C-alpha positions as CSV (number, residue, x, y, z in Angstrom):
1,M,-0.1,0.1,0.0
2,F,2.8,2.4,0.9
3,N,5.7,0.8,-1.2
4,L,7.5,3.6,-3.1
5,T,8.4,1.0,-5.8
6,N,4.8,1.1,-6.7
7,L,4.6,4.8,-7.6
8,P,3.0,5.4,-11.0
9,Q,5.6,5.7,-13.9
10,D,3.5,6.4,-17.0
11,S,4.1,9.5,-19.0
12,E,1.2,11.5,-17.6
13,V,3.2,12.1,-14.4
14,T,6.7,12.8,-16.1
15,L,7.9,16.2,-16.9
16,T,8.7,15.4,-20.5
17,G,5.3,13.4,-21.4
18,G,1.6,13.9,-21.1
19,D,-0.3,17.0,-21.6
20,F,1.8,19.9,-22.6
21,G,-1.1,22.4,-21.9
22,K,-0.7,22.0,-18.1
23,R,2.9,22.5,-18.3
24,L,2.2,25.7,-20.5
25,E,0.0,27.1,-17.6
26,V,2.8,26.8,-15.1
27,L,5.1,28.7,-17.4
28,K,2.5,31.4,-17.8
29,K,2.4,31.7,-13.9
30,L,6.1,31.9,-13.8
31,Q,6.1,34.5,-16.3
32,L,3.6,36.6,-14.3
33,L,5.9,36.5,-11.3
34,G,8.8,37.9,-13.4
35,I,10.6,34.8,-14.3
36,S,12.0,35.2,-17.8
37,L,13.0,32.6,-20.6
38,G,16.6,33.1,-19.6
39,N,15.9,32.7,-15.8
40,Y,14.1,29.5,-16.8
41,L,16.5,28.2,-19.2
42,A,19.3,28.7,-16.7
43,I,17.9,25.7,-14.5
44,G,19.2,23.5,-17.2
45,T,22.4,24.8,-17.5
46,N,23.3,26.0,-13.8
47,Q,23.7,22.9,-11.4
48,N,23.4,25.1,-8.3
49,L,20.2,26.7,-9.4
50,A,18.8,23.5,-10.5
51,D,19.6,22.0,-7.1
52,E,18.0,24.9,-5.4
53,V,14.7,24.6,-7.5
54,A,14.4,21.0,-6.7
55,T,15.1,21.5,-3.2
56,C,12.3,24.2,-3.0
57,I,9.9,21.8,-4.8
58,L,10.7,18.8,-2.7
59,R,10.4,20.7,0.6
60,N,6.7,21.4,-0.4
61,Q,5.9,17.8,-0.6
62,M,8.4,15.6,1.3
63,F,6.3,15.4,4.5
64,T,3.1,13.3,5.0
65,P,0.0,14.9,6.3
66,P,-1.1,13.9,10.0
67,Q,-4.3,12.1,8.9
68,E,-2.4,10.1,6.4
69,Q,0.2,9.2,9.1
70,I,-2.6,7.8,11.2
71,Q,-3.7,5.6,8.5
72,K,-0.3,4.4,7.5
73,L,0.5,3.4,11.1
74,L,-2.8,1.6,11.6
75,Y,-2.1,-0.2,8.4
76,M,1.4,-1.2,9.3
77,N,0.2,-2.7,12.7
78,E,-2.5,-4.8,10.7
79,A,0.0,-6.0,8.1
80,L,3.1,-6.4,10.4
81,W,3.1,-5.8,14.3
82,H,-0.3,-6.8,15.2
83,D,0.0,-4.7,18.5
84,P,-3.4,-4.9,20.4
85,E,-2.5,-1.3,21.8
86,I,-2.2,0.1,18.3
87,T,-6.0,1.3,17.7
88,A,-7.8,4.2,16.1
89,D,-9.5,4.8,19.3
90,A,-6.1,5.0,21.2
91,I,-4.7,7.5,18.8
92,C,-7.7,9.6,19.2
93,K,-7.2,9.8,22.8
94,I,-3.9,11.8,22.4
95,G,-6.0,14.5,20.9
96,P,-5.8,16.3,17.5
97,P,-2.3,17.0,15.8
98,P,-0.8,20.1,17.3
99,N,0.4,23.2,15.4
100,W,4.3,23.2,14.7
101,P,6.8,25.6,13.2
102,L,7.6,25.4,9.6
103,S,10.8,24.8,8.2
104,D,13.2,27.6,7.3
105,E,16.9,28.1,6.4
106,G,17.9,26.9,9.8
107,N,15.6,24.2,10.7
108,L,14.1,21.2,8.8
109,R,11.1,20.4,11.0
110,C,8.2,18.1,10.5
111,L,5.3,16.7,12.7
112,T,5.3,12.9,13.2
113,L,3.0,10.3,14.9
114,L,5.1,8.1,16.8
115,Y,4.5,4.9,19.0
116,E,6.6,3.7,21.8
117,T,6.5,0.3,23.0
118,G,8.5,0.8,26.3
119,D,11.5,-1.2,25.1
120,V,13.9,0.9,23.3
121,E,15.5,-1.8,21.2
122,K,12.3,-3.5,20.5
123,T,10.8,-0.1,19.4
124,F,13.9,0.7,17.1
125,F,13.9,-2.7,15.2
126,R,10.3,-2.8,14.8
127,N,10.3,0.6,13.4
128,W,13.1,-0.5,11.1
129,E,10.8,-3.4,9.9
130,A,8.3,-0.7,9.0
131,C,10.8,1.0,6.8
132,V,11.6,-2.4,5.2
133,R,7.8,-2.9,4.3
134,C,7.3,0.5,3.2
135,F,10.6,1.0,0.9
136,G,10.6,-2.5,-0.2
137,S,13.3,-5.4,0.9
138,D,15.2,-4.7,-2.2
139,R,15.6,-1.0,-1.5
140,V,17.0,-1.0,1.9
141,L,20.4,-2.1,3.5
142,K,21.4,-2.5,7.2
143,N,25.0,-2.9,8.3
144,P,25.3,-6.6,8.9
145,L,27.1,-5.8,12.2
146,F,24.3,-3.8,13.4
147,K,22.6,-6.3,16.0
148,N,21.6,-4.3,19.0
149,V,20.9,-0.7,20.2
150,K,20.3,1.2,23.6
151,Q,19.3,4.5,24.8
152,R,22.3,6.6,25.8
153,K,22.8,7.8,29.2
154,G,21.1,11.0,29.8
155,A,18.6,10.9,27.1
156,K,15.1,11.8,27.9
157,D,13.0,8.8,28.6
158,R,10.1,8.0,26.1
159,Q,6.6,7.2,27.8
160,Q,4.9,4.0,26.4
161,G,2.2,4.7,23.8
162,F,1.5,7.2,21.0
163,R,2.7,10.8,20.8
164,W,2.9,13.7,18.2
165,Q,6.3,14.8,18.2
166,V,8.0,17.9,16.3
167,C,11.2,16.4,14.8
168,E,14.1,18.4,13.5
169,L,15.9,16.5,10.8
170,G,19.4,17.7,11.1
171,R,19.6,20.8,9.6
172,I,20.2,23.0,12.8
173,Y,23.0,20.7,13.8
174,S,24.9,20.3,10.7
175,G,28.6,20.1,10.8
176,L,28.8,19.1,14.5
177,T,29.8,15.9,16.2
178,V,27.2,13.8,17.8
179,A,29.2,14.2,21.1
180,E,29.0,18.1,20.9
181,V,25.2,17.8,20.1
182,R,24.5,15.6,22.9
183,K,25.9,18.1,25.5
184,H,23.5,20.9,24.1
185,L,20.5,18.6,24.1
186,D,21.2,17.9,28.0
187,T,21.8,21.4,28.6
188,K,18.5,22.5,27.0
189,K,16.8,19.3,28.1
190,V,15.6,18.6,24.5
191,M,14.9,15.0,23.1
192,G,17.2,14.0,20.5
193,I,16.0,11.5,17.8
194,G,16.4,7.9,19.0
195,Q,14.4,4.7,18.5
196,E,11.8,6.8,16.7
197,G,14.1,7.5,13.8
198,P,13.2,4.7,11.5
199,L,9.5,5.5,12.1
200,V,10.1,9.1,11.0
201,A,11.6,7.7,7.9
202,F,8.5,5.3,7.4
203,Q,6.1,8.2,8.1
204,H,7.8,10.5,5.6
205,P,9.4,8.4,2.9
206,K,9.6,11.3,0.5
207,W,11.9,13.2,3.0
208,V,14.1,10.2,2.8
209,W,14.5,10.3,-1.0
210,S,14.8,14.0,-0.9
211,M,18.3,13.6,1.2
212,N,20.7,15.5,-0.9
213,Q,23.8,15.8,1.3
214,G,23.3,19.5,1.8
215,S,20.3,21.4,2.7
216,I,18.3,18.0,3.5
217,P,21.2,15.9,5.2
218,F,21.3,12.3,6.1
219,L,20.4,11.7,9.9
220,D,22.0,10.7,13.0
221,M,20.1,9.4,15.9
222,P,21.9,11.0,19.0
223,D,19.7,9.5,21.8
224,L,20.9,6.0,21.0
225,E,24.2,4.0,20.8
226,V,25.2,0.9,19.2
227,D,28.2,0.8,21.6
228,A,29.7,3.4,23.9
229,H,31.3,5.0,20.9
230,T,29.0,4.8,17.7
231,V,25.6,6.0,16.9
232,P,22.9,4.7,14.4
233,C,22.6,6.8,11.2
234,L,20.2,6.9,8.2
235,S,21.3,7.8,4.9
236,V,20.5,7.2,1.0
237,L,22.9,5.5,-1.2
238,R,22.3,7.4,-4.5
239,D,24.3,5.0,-6.8
240,V,22.1,2.0,-6.0
241,E,19.0,4.0,-4.8
242,K,18.8,2.3,-1.5
243,V,17.9,3.4,2.1
244,W,21.1,2.6,4.4
245,L,20.9,2.0,8.1
246,N,24.5,2.1,9.5
247,Y,26.5,3.6,12.4
248,H,29.6,5.5,13.0
249,P,31.7,7.0,15.9
250,I,30.2,9.7,17.8
251,A,33.5,11.8,17.8
252,D,33.4,11.9,13.8
253,K,32.0,14.9,12.0
254,P,30.7,12.8,9.0
255,Q,30.2,14.9,5.8
256,Y,26.6,15.4,4.7
257,F,25.1,14.2,8.1
258,G,22.8,16.3,10.3
259,I,21.9,15.3,13.9
260,G,18.2,14.7,14.7
261,S,16.3,16.2,17.5
262,G,12.7,16.7,18.8
263,S,10.4,18.2,20.9
264,L,6.9,17.3,22.5
265,P,4.3,20.1,22.0
266,E,2.6,21.0,25.2
267,S,-0.7,20.3,23.5
268,A,0.3,16.6,22.5
269,L,-0.2,14.2,25.4
270,T,0.9,10.9,25.8
271,L,-0.7,7.8,26.9
């Protein structure tokens, strides 16, 4: 149902095929906004400009609306987890999705419906199972040495049950090490991305495929550790088009990675 490999591929949804009239209307709107033919053609010759345009377009479509997230989570439970605690009534009890701040040049934010089992490792790998089902087993990779995770010392505990969480997906902490960011999270008493990381990817698969090694960075999960010196991370291998679950040292400053954090809106209650 939510496997991205099943997205339509016919000419009606491509830029080069289908009804030219619809594209002509788009060009007319750009012209009314003061975009000249030279500006438009520059997209095809200037890679930086093309990247910026693509990023703006992807940013507007990469996050899944809250109501669809509810349906996705219920579907995944029915298809995979079979957890009796995951029901539509239980989700209703946490109230409507709260408002959340929009993304800007310094932040990449989304609102995500999450579920916590009460067991860090179980929640993490169950969420990864959802990713595998979502993206397709042929489009995901996991480091074969990746066998266990635990919550780092000092991380904020998650209550069992559902919650709406505002997630910052690494833009604000780009260029820092996980060790440096953890100190900031603890000082500010902010939750970092942890076992919920793979479920954020499941809920927002277009965000995952939009990772561009720049303004939409790969994601480190600072509230978890594989061992005392390494942290889980999520990225996309562009050459083979696969989602890659890996880990690296907390003291490293890996290129293209940002460090995920989150907050719990006051209006979002947990069960």
